[in-house]
C-alpha angles and dihedrals in degrees: 000000000000121000124238113256113268122238093257090050090052090051092049090049090050091053092048090049092047091054091048091049093049089049091052092048092049095050103033098030088230112174115253096242091052092050094047092050093045095050095044094049103033110022118025108082092350133120111254121184091339095312121109108222115215120263110256139210096252093194091057092043091055094042093054095045094044092042093051091050099043092046098038093112088059097036099051096056089047089053092045089055094046096048121086113283115276093019108100122192092252089065093052117101112266097246092050090047090052092049092050094046092049092048094050091045090055093045089053099044108030109055090162089071111075113246092235090056091051091049093048092048094053092044086056091048090049090052089062091061111016140056125255096268093054091045088054089051090054089052094048097044095045091046092053092048094044089055089053097042097040107023093159091066090059101040097058117102110275092021 
């Protein structure tokens, strides 16, 4: 008998789905409402090619996707500044770009989730698609931006 997904598993699945949705929208220029409907009805918590995908926190999935899109004009310059000099976001591979945008969107819009949790979650998502160097880049870029966006979390004793 399989167990129901735990709340943290549902949140991780939502973040993974959000990155996949952002990737699809970036490459295929699929409208946001179409992507949200497609993922919610055919991907999140569904069986795909014989693999049961984990159930996801749909509210978080939508919040990350919509937050990344609505704040993209603010997020992209932040990412450009945090990336290594001479390597703008537009030159970054599409999956990596989606992971970074989703991570920054969550750092900006969900202060109740500790920055270190957000960073760790998106490093894990990156690990599903990217090699170790790129996963390390996700960690470094999100850490730099988290310190700028949420300085109080990093100035407390023991931080």
